[in-house]
C-alpha positions as CSV (number, residue, x, y, z in Angstrom):
1,A,-0.1,0.0,-0.2
2,M,2.7,2.3,0.9
3,V,4.7,2.1,-2.7
4,S,1.2,2.3,-4.5
5,A,0.6,5.8,-2.7
6,V,3.9,6.9,-3.6
7,W,3.2,6.1,-7.4
8,K,0.3,7.7,-7.2
9,R,1.5,10.8,-5.5
10,S,3.8,11.2,-8.7
11,L,0.9,10.3,-10.9
12,L,0.3,13.9,-11.6
13,L,3.9,15.2,-11.3
14,V,4.3,12.9,-14.7
15,A,1.1,14.3,-16.0
16,G,2.3,18.1,-15.7
17,T,5.8,17.9,-14.4
18,A,8.2,20.5,-13.0
19,L,11.1,18.5,-13.6
20,G,12.0,21.0,-16.5
21,V,12.1,21.1,-20.2
22,N,15.7,19.1,-20.4
23,G,15.0,15.6,-20.9
24,L,11.0,15.6,-21.1
25,Q,11.0,15.2,-24.8
26,G,10.6,12.2,-27.0
27,A,9.4,9.7,-24.2
28,G,6.6,7.5,-24.4
29,A,3.2,6.9,-22.9
30,T,2.5,7.5,-18.8
31,A,3.0,4.0,-17.7
32,A,0.0,2.3,-16.0
33,A,0.2,2.5,-12.2
34,S,-1.3,1.0,-9.0
35,T,-4.2,2.5,-7.4
36,S,-3.9,4.3,-4.1
37,R,-5.2,7.2,-2.1
38,H,-3.0,10.7,-3.3
39,A,-1.8,12.1,-6.3
40,H,-0.2,15.8,-7.0
41,A,0.0,17.9,-9.8
42,F,2.7,20.3,-11.5
43,A,1.6,21.7,-14.7
44,A,4.2,23.3,-16.8
45,P,4.1,23.5,-20.7
46,A,7.2,21.5,-21.0
47,A,6.6,18.3,-23.0
48,L,5.7,15.0,-21.0
49,S,8.2,12.5,-20.2
50,G,6.1,9.2,-20.1
51,V,7.6,6.1,-18.5
52,A,6.6,3.3,-20.2
53,A,6.0,2.9,-23.8
54,A,9.8,1.9,-24.7
55,C,9.4,-1.2,-22.8
56,T,7.4,-3.4,-25.0
57,A,10.1,-6.0,-25.1
58,G,9.4,-6.5,-21.5
59,M,13.2,-4.9,-20.6
60,Q,14.6,-5.3,-17.2
61,Y,16.5,-2.7,-15.6
62,R,18.3,-4.5,-12.6
63,L,20.7,-2.1,-10.6
64,P,24.0,-3.8,-10.4
65,G,24.7,-5.4,-6.8
66,S,21.4,-5.1,-6.0
67,P,18.8,-7.4,-5.8
68,V,16.2,-4.9,-7.0
69,C,14.8,-5.1,-10.6
70,L,12.7,-3.2,-12.6
71,R,10.0,-4.6,-15.3
72,S,8.1,-1.8,-17.0
73,S,5.5,-2.4,-19.4
74,T,3.2,-0.5,-22.2
75,P,0.1,0.9,-20.9
76,R,-3.1,-0.8,-22.3
77,M,-4.7,2.3,-24.3
78,S,-8.3,0.4,-24.7
79,D,-8.4,1.0,-20.6
80,A,-7.2,4.4,-20.6
81,A,-9.5,7.8,-20.2
82,P,-10.5,9.5,-23.3
83,A,-7.9,12.2,-24.2
84,V,-9.0,16.0,-24.1
85,A,-10.3,16.7,-27.5
86,S,-8.6,20.2,-27.4
87,E,-5.2,18.7,-27.5
88,S,-5.9,17.3,-31.2
89,T,-5.0,20.6,-33.0
90,A,-1.7,20.5,-31.7
91,F,-1.2,17.1,-32.3
92,D,-2.3,17.2,-35.8
93,R,0.4,20.1,-36.2
94,S,3.3,18.1,-34.6
95,L,2.3,15.1,-36.8
96,A,2.4,17.0,-39.8
97,A,5.6,18.7,-39.4
98,I,7.1,15.2,-38.9
99,L,5.6,13.9,-41.7
100,L,6.8,16.9,-44.0
101,A,10.2,16.3,-42.5
102,I,9.9,12.5,-43.6
103,E,8.6,13.8,-47.1
104,Q,11.6,15.9,-47.6
105,G,13.9,13.4,-47.5
106,A,15.0,12.7,-43.5
107,E,15.2,9.6,-41.6
108,V,12.2,8.9,-39.2
109,D,14.5,9.1,-36.4
110,A,16.0,12.4,-37.3
111,A,12.6,13.5,-38.2
112,V,11.5,12.7,-34.4
113,Q,14.7,14.1,-33.0
114,Q,14.4,17.3,-34.6
115,L,10.6,17.9,-33.7
116,L,10.9,16.6,-29.7
117,P,10.8,20.2,-28.4
118,Q,7.6,21.1,-29.9
119,L,5.8,17.6,-28.6
120,D,3.6,18.3,-25.9
121,E,2.4,16.2,-23.3
122,M,-0.7,14.5,-25.1
123,F,1.3,13.8,-28.7
124,I,2.0,10.2,-27.7
125,P,-1.4,9.0,-26.0
126,T,-2.9,10.4,-28.9
127,L,-0.5,8.8,-31.4
128,A,-1.3,5.6,-30.2
129,S,-4.9,6.1,-30.3
130,R,-4.3,7.3,-33.9
131,I,-2.4,4.1,-34.5
132,D,-5.2,1.8,-33.0
133,A,-7.6,3.5,-35.4
134,A,-5.5,3.1,-38.5
135,T,-4.8,-0.9,-37.5
136,A,-8.7,-1.1,-37.6
137,N,-9.2,0.6,-40.6
138,N,-6.0,-0.8,-42.1
139,A,-5.5,2.6,-43.0
140,D,-2.5,3.5,-45.7
141,E,-1.0,6.1,-43.0
142,L,-0.5,2.9,-40.4
143,P,3.5,2.3,-41.3
144,Q,4.3,5.8,-40.6
145,L,2.7,6.2,-37.6
146,S,4.2,2.7,-36.4
147,A,7.6,4.1,-37.7
148,I,7.4,7.3,-35.6
149,M,6.1,5.3,-32.3
150,A,8.9,3.4,-32.9
151,A,11.5,5.9,-33.1
152,L,9.7,7.7,-29.7
153,Q,9.9,4.2,-28.2
154,Q,13.8,3.8,-29.0
155,S,13.9,7.8,-27.2
156,S,12.1,6.3,-24.1
157,Q,14.3,3.3,-23.5
158,Q,17.5,5.9,-23.7
159,R,15.6,7.7,-21.3
160,F,14.9,4.7,-18.9
161,E,18.7,3.7,-19.2
162,R,19.8,6.9,-18.2
163,A,17.2,7.0,-15.3
164,R,18.4,3.5,-13.9
165,D,22.1,4.7,-14.1
166,Q,21.3,8.1,-12.5
167,L,19.3,6.1,-9.4
168,Q,22.4,3.9,-9.4
169,T,24.8,6.9,-9.0
170,L,22.6,8.3,-6.3
171,L,22.6,5.0,-4.1
172,A,26.2,4.8,-4.5
173,A,26.7,7.9,-2.6
174,G,27.5,6.4,0.7
175,E,25.5,8.8,3.1
176,I,22.5,10.6,2.9
177,N,23.6,14.2,3.0
178,K,25.8,13.4,-0.3
179,M,23.1,11.5,-1.7
180,D,20.5,14.7,-1.3
181,S,23.2,17.0,-2.8
182,Q,23.2,15.0,-6.1
183,L,19.6,14.8,-6.2
184,C,19.5,18.6,-5.9
185,G,22.3,19.0,-8.5
186,L,20.1,16.7,-11.0
187,I,17.0,18.9,-10.1
188,R,18.6,22.2,-10.3
189,K,20.3,21.3,-14.1
190,D,16.9,19.7,-15.2
191,E,18.4,16.1,-15.6
192,L,15.6,14.1,-14.1
193,D,12.6,13.2,-16.1
194,A,9.7,11.7,-15.1
195,G,11.4,8.2,-16.2
196,F,13.4,8.6,-13.2
197,L,10.2,8.7,-10.9
198,Y,8.8,5.3,-12.6
199,V,12.2,3.7,-12.1
200,L,12.4,4.7,-8.6
201,F,8.9,3.7,-7.9
202,K,9.4,0.3,-9.8
203,N,12.7,-0.3,-7.5
204,M,10.6,0.6,-4.2
205,E,7.7,-1.6,-5.6
206,D,10.2,-4.9,-5.7
207,C,12.0,-3.8,-2.4
208,Q,8.7,-4.2,-0.6
209,K,7.5,-7.3,-2.5
210,S,11.3,-9.0,-1.5
211,G,10.7,-7.5,2.3
212,D,14.1,-5.4,1.5
213,E,13.3,-2.8,4.1
214,A,16.5,-1.0,4.4
215,T,16.6,-0.2,0.4
216,L,13.1,0.8,0.4
217,R,13.8,3.3,3.4
218,V,16.6,5.0,1.2
219,L,14.5,4.9,-1.8
220,S,11.4,6.3,-0.2
221,H,13.5,9.2,1.3
222,L,14.7,9.9,-2.4
223,H,11.1,10.1,-3.4
224,T,10.1,12.5,-0.8
225,R,13.1,14.8,-1.3
226,V,12.2,14.8,-5.1
227,Q,8.8,16.2,-4.1
228,E,10.2,18.8,-2.0
229,E,12.7,20.3,-4.5
230,L,10.2,20.5,-7.1
231,E,7.9,21.9,-4.9
232,K,10.4,24.8,-4.5
233,K,10.1,25.1,-8.6
234,A,7.0,25.1,-8.8
235,E,4.5,28.0,-9.3
236,P,3.0,29.0,-5.8
237,A,-0.6,27.5,-6.9
238,L,0.7,24.4,-8.0
239,A,3.1,24.1,-5.3
240,L,0.2,24.5,-2.9
241,L,-1.8,21.6,-4.9
242,H,1.0,19.6,-4.4
243,K,1.3,20.1,-0.9
244,L,-2.4,19.5,-0.4
245,T,-2.6,16.3,-2.5
246,R,0.4,14.5,-0.4
247,T,-1.2,16.0,3.0
248,D,-3.5,13.0,4.4
249,D,-5.1,14.8,7.5
250,A,-8.4,17.0,6.5
251,P,-7.6,19.6,9.4
252,L,-4.1,20.2,8.5
253,R,-5.2,20.6,5.0
254,G,-7.6,23.1,5.8
255,R,-4.7,24.8,8.1
256,I,-2.4,25.0,5.0
257,L,-5.2,26.5,2.8
258,R,-6.1,29.3,5.3
259,H,-2.2,29.9,5.3
260,H,-2.0,30.3,1.8
261,L,-5.3,31.6,0.2
262,V,-6.2,33.9,3.2
263,P,-4.6,37.4,3.0
264,Q,-2.4,38.2,5.9
265,T,-3.3,40.8,8.8
266,S,-0.8,40.3,11.2
267,V,2.6,39.0,12.1
268,R,3.3,36.2,14.8
269,L,6.0,37.9,17.1
270,P,8.7,35.7,18.9
271,D,6.6,35.7,22.2
272,G,3.6,34.0,20.3
273,S,1.5,37.1,20.2
274,E,0.3,38.7,16.8
275,L,0.9,42.1,15.8
276,P,-1.8,43.6,13.4
277,L,-0.9,44.8,10.0
278,D,-2.3,48.5,9.4
279,K,-2.7,47.0,5.6
280,P,-3.4,43.5,5.0
281,K,-0.7,41.6,2.9
282,A,-2.1,39.7,-0.1
283,A,-2.6,36.1,0.0
284,Q,0.2,34.2,-1.0
285,V,-2.0,32.3,-3.6
286,S,-5.3,34.2,-5.0
287,P,-8.6,31.9,-5.3
288,S,-8.6,32.6,-9.0
289,A,-5.1,31.1,-9.6
290,F,-5.8,28.2,-7.3
291,A,-8.9,27.3,-9.2
292,D,-6.6,27.5,-12.4
293,A,-4.1,25.2,-10.8
294,V,-6.7,22.6,-9.8
295,A,-8.4,23.0,-13.3
296,S,-5.3,22.3,-15.2
297,A,-4.2,19.3,-12.8
298,V,-7.5,17.6,-13.7
299,D,-7.7,17.9,-17.3
300,K,-4.0,16.7,-17.4
301,V,-5.3,13.7,-15.2
302,L,-8.3,13.0,-17.6
303,A,-6.0,13.2,-20.4
304,M,-3.6,10.4,-19.1
305,P,-3.6,7.1,-21.0
306,L,-4.0,5.2,-17.6
307,D,-6.7,2.6,-16.1
308,R,-10.1,4.5,-15.7
309,S,-10.2,3.5,-12.1
310,L,-7.0,5.4,-11.5
311,I,-8.7,8.7,-13.1
312,L,-11.4,8.4,-11.1
313,S,-10.0,7.9,-8.0
314,T,-7.5,10.6,-8.5
315,T,-10.2,13.3,-9.9
316,E,-12.1,12.9,-6.8
317,E,-9.1,13.4,-4.7
318,I,-8.7,16.7,-6.3
319,R,-12.3,17.4,-6.5
320,Q,-12.2,17.1,-2.6
321,I,-9.4,19.2,-1.7
322,A,-11.4,22.0,-4.4
323,K,-14.4,21.7,-1.9
324,E,-12.2,22.3,1.3
325,A,-10.5,25.2,-0.8
326,R,-14.1,26.8,-1.6
327,V,-15.1,26.7,2.0
328,V,-12.2,28.6,2.8
329,V,-12.4,31.2,-0.1
330,S,-16.3,31.5,1.4
331,E,-15.3,32.3,5.0
332,T,-12.8,35.0,3.8
333,Y,-13.6,36.6,0.2
334,D,-16.8,38.4,-1.0
335,A,-19.6,36.9,-3.0
336,D,-17.9,37.8,-6.4
337,V,-14.4,36.0,-5.4
338,L,-16.5,33.2,-4.5
339,E,-18.4,33.1,-7.6
340,E,-15.3,33.6,-10.1
341,F,-13.6,30.7,-8.1
342,T,-16.5,28.7,-8.4
343,E,-17.3,28.9,-12.1
344,G,-13.5,28.6,-12.6
345,L,-13.8,24.8,-11.4
346,T,-17.4,23.6,-12.4
347,P,-16.4,23.2,-16.3
348,V,-13.5,20.7,-15.4
349,F,-15.6,18.9,-12.8
350,A,-18.5,18.6,-15.2
351,R,-16.0,16.9,-17.9
352,A,-14.8,14.8,-15.0
353,P,-16.5,11.3,-14.5
354,R,-17.6,10.4,-10.9
355,L,-17.0,7.4,-8.8
356,E,-19.8,5.2,-8.4
């Protein structure tokens, strides 16, 4: 249960990542993940680095000198939630650019590599759906689409191998402080992608199955530190959503929401007393910014090629946080602000399916 919770906490990090642009382009569709209770979101314009599509051959990534083995598999697109329709235009433009480069004489691999920076997070899931449709209809475009997917899968394989080597290097650091320092360096230089999170998760999963508690504790620490460092890099509204989705205690979430969403009217002094401010200080996160972060997170989750039950449970978690935030907004702001907050979230949750 602990490992599945860890992976779901990484789910939205994969969906809309704050890992940075470098190393994010060209990886495959996001891996099917275990269901659990939490998720968190970082929505950024960088392309999605998915974590499984390259592993169609059942590849194994074993850390040398360790019993830990990573086994990855391609998600089943037939079980996935439907992609957000608004992504199709961006997909069509990117696909047309790749096909044009191929038509002008470029090799498929070269054409894909050239266009990687322009691929958004929904390109590969949409390409997979297009391939499914082309296969069913025996369409003429099937060979080219399949070749493009193969090129992207090869890029994913390289990402996984790099992630395995990064994790191996971190584990060989010898002490926690040194390992943390190396990890912060990787994040600071935007050298970690979502493949690293998947490699980390699968190794944690195998440690749990084999009863290797010592290694599991170290890997869990790495995962926590990744979250903490990425939270520092995120926009304030996204960092707040991230923190809330990894907080189990509802009263604590309420206190966190009030700390960030409510304007500051006083300053706490060293003796514990409160000094009133002549002019309230603006909230760290405005209600509208938080609503935008929530809406973006839900859209990203709905667009991910994952098992529908995982999509449902994740969106319900975010829906609950939105309800808690609305209570804070209603207690603090006037009716116009509350209405704007509500209207900002109603459309996205109307699109999100509900748990029965």
